[in-house]
C-alpha positions as CSV (number, residue, x, y, z in Angstrom):
1,X,45.3,7.5,-1.5
2,X,48.4,6.2,0.2
3,X,48.3,2.7,1.7
4,X,49.8,2.5,5.2
5,X,49.8,0.6,8.4
6,X,51.3,1.7,11.7
7,X,51.6,1.1,15.4
8,X,50.5,4.2,17.2
9,X,50.2,5.4,20.8
10,X,51.6,4.0,24.0
11,X,50.2,2.4,27.2
12,X,46.6,1.2,27.0
13,X,45.9,3.5,24.0
14,X,48.4,1.7,21.7
15,X,46.7,0.5,18.4
16,X,47.7,-1.0,15.1
17,X,46.2,1.1,12.4
18,X,45.5,-0.2,8.9
19,X,44.4,2.3,6.3
20,X,41.3,1.5,4.3
21,X,43.3,1.6,1.1
22,X,44.6,-1.8,2.1
23,X,41.2,-3.3,1.3
24,X,42.4,-4.0,-2.2
25,X,45.1,-6.3,-0.9
26,X,44.8,-10.1,-0.6
27,X,44.0,-11.4,2.9
28,X,47.4,-13.1,3.2
29,X,49.1,-9.7,2.4
30,X,47.0,-7.9,5.1
31,X,47.9,-10.7,7.5
32,X,51.6,-10.2,6.8
33,X,51.3,-6.4,7.2
34,X,49.5,-6.9,10.5
35,X,52.1,-9.3,11.7
36,X,54.8,-6.7,10.9
37,X,53.0,-4.1,13.0
38,X,52.5,-6.6,15.8
39,X,56.2,-7.1,15.8
40,X,56.7,-3.4,16.5
41,X,54.3,-3.8,19.5
42,X,56.0,-6.9,20.9
43,X,59.5,-5.4,20.4
44,X,58.5,-2.2,22.3
45,X,59.7,-0.2,19.4
46,X,57.8,3.0,20.2
47,X,59.6,3.1,23.6
48,X,62.9,2.3,22.0
49,X,62.6,5.1,19.5
50,X,61.5,7.6,22.2
51,X,64.5,6.5,24.3
52,X,66.8,6.9,21.3
53,X,65.5,10.4,20.6
54,X,66.0,11.2,24.3
55,X,69.6,10.0,24.2
56,X,70.2,12.1,21.1
57,X,68.6,15.1,22.8
58,X,70.7,14.7,25.9
59,X,73.9,14.2,23.9
60,X,73.1,17.3,21.8
61,X,72.5,19.4,24.9
62,X,75.8,18.2,26.4
63,X,77.7,19.0,23.2
64,X,76.0,22.4,22.9
65,X,77.0,23.2,26.5
66,X,80.6,22.2,25.9
67,X,80.8,24.2,22.6
68,X,79.0,27.3,24.1
69,X,81.5,27.4,27.0
70,X,84.4,27.1,24.5
71,X,86.4,30.3,23.9
72,X,87.2,29.0,20.5
73,X,83.5,29.0,19.5
74,X,82.7,32.4,20.9
75,X,85.7,33.8,19.0
76,X,84.6,32.1,15.9
77,X,81.1,33.6,16.0
78,X,82.6,37.0,17.0
79,X,81.3,37.6,20.5
80,X,83.2,37.9,23.7
81,X,80.8,35.6,25.6
82,X,77.4,34.0,25.2
83,X,75.1,35.1,28.1
84,X,72.5,32.4,28.9
85,X,69.2,33.4,27.4
86,X,70.8,36.0,25.2
87,X,69.9,36.3,21.6
88,X,73.4,35.2,20.5
89,X,73.2,32.1,22.8
90,X,69.8,31.2,21.5
91,X,71.0,31.5,17.9
92,X,74.1,29.5,18.7
93,X,72.1,26.7,20.3
94,X,69.8,26.6,17.3
95,X,72.8,26.3,15.0
96,X,74.4,23.6,17.1
97,X,71.2,21.6,17.4
98,X,70.7,21.8,13.6
99,X,74.3,20.5,13.0
100,X,73.9,17.8,15.7
101,X,70.6,16.7,14.2
102,X,72.2,16.4,10.7
103,X,75.1,14.4,12.2
104,X,73.0,12.1,14.4
105,X,70.1,11.4,12.0
106,X,71.9,8.7,9.9
107,X,72.6,6.7,13.1
108,X,69.1,7.0,14.3
109,X,67.8,6.1,10.8
110,X,70.1,3.0,10.8
111,X,68.6,1.9,14.1
112,X,65.1,2.4,12.8
113,X,65.9,0.4,9.6
114,X,67.2,-2.4,11.7
115,X,63.9,-2.5,13.6
116,X,62.0,-2.6,10.3
117,X,64.0,-5.6,9.0
118,X,63.4,-7.4,12.3
119,X,59.6,-6.8,11.9
120,X,59.7,-8.1,8.4
121,X,61.5,-11.3,9.6
122,X,58.9,-11.7,12.4
123,X,56.1,-11.4,9.8
124,X,57.7,-14.1,7.6
125,X,58.1,-16.4,10.6
126,X,54.8,-16.0,12.4
127,X,52.3,-15.1,9.7
128,X,53.8,-17.9,7.6
129,X,53.1,-15.7,4.6
130,X,56.6,-14.8,3.3
131,X,55.7,-14.4,-0.4
132,X,52.6,-12.4,0.7
133,X,54.8,-10.1,2.7
134,X,57.0,-9.6,-0.4
135,X,54.1,-8.8,-2.7
136,X,52.5,-6.5,-0.1
137,X,55.7,-4.5,0.1
138,X,55.8,-4.3,-3.7
139,X,52.2,-3.1,-3.7
140,X,52.8,-0.6,-0.9
141,X,55.8,0.9,-2.8
142,X,53.9,1.1,-6.1
143,X,50.7,2.6,-4.5
144,X,52.7,5.1,-2.5
145,X,54.9,6.1,-5.5
146,X,58.0,5.1,-3.5
147,X,61.4,4.8,-5.3
148,X,61.9,1.0,-5.0
149,X,65.7,1.3,-5.0
150,X,67.0,4.8,-4.1
151,X,70.8,5.3,-3.9
152,X,72.4,4.0,-0.8
153,X,73.5,7.4,0.4
154,X,69.9,8.7,0.2
155,X,68.7,5.7,2.3
156,X,71.6,6.2,4.8
157,X,71.0,9.9,5.3
158,X,67.2,10.3,5.0
159,X,65.2,7.1,5.3
160,X,63.9,5.5,8.5
161,X,62.8,2.5,6.5
162,X,64.9,0.3,4.2
163,X,64.2,0.5,0.4
164,X,61.4,-1.6,-0.9
165,X,63.8,-3.6,-3.0
166,X,66.1,-4.4,-0.1
167,X,63.1,-5.4,2.1
168,X,61.7,-7.7,-0.5
169,X,65.2,-9.3,-1.1
170,X,65.5,-9.9,2.7
171,X,62.0,-11.3,3.0
172,X,62.6,-13.7,0.1
173,X,65.9,-14.8,1.7
174,X,64.1,-15.4,5.0
175,X,61.5,-17.5,3.2
176,X,64.3,-19.6,1.5
177,X,66.1,-20.0,4.8
178,X,62.9,-21.2,6.4
179,X,62.2,-23.7,3.7
């Protein structure tokens, strides 16, 4: 029942997917949504997000190695050493990666939200359907039962997309700036 659109795949298999639940939307709204997804394609956002995840993984592995080799850490967990491949080392890496993921996620989400705002601006500029973009966002939020304005800390910690209300506010500001 959810309404959605997405850029999926990479290389020659990359596609913009629009769910059939968007058929109830106005043509201008669908055009604005499509322009938003095309902006993801033109901005190479799939590759940017994959690279970002790769950097996070490499940094997490480096941090885990430094921590695992630390005598302070082995003393804290109550073992004399962590043998590579041992049960204690595997558990420690799992713990460290969990902590690293929780620490790094807000930064990755902030990057993702910035890309989303950029795609919204692109849709306003190139589809020339600013108010249609705002109304499409409002409909998407309502249809998908999204909280239109969650607390800022929730967005910071958990959301890869800005809140619906923030996106609509920025879209309307872009329309006013363009006029």
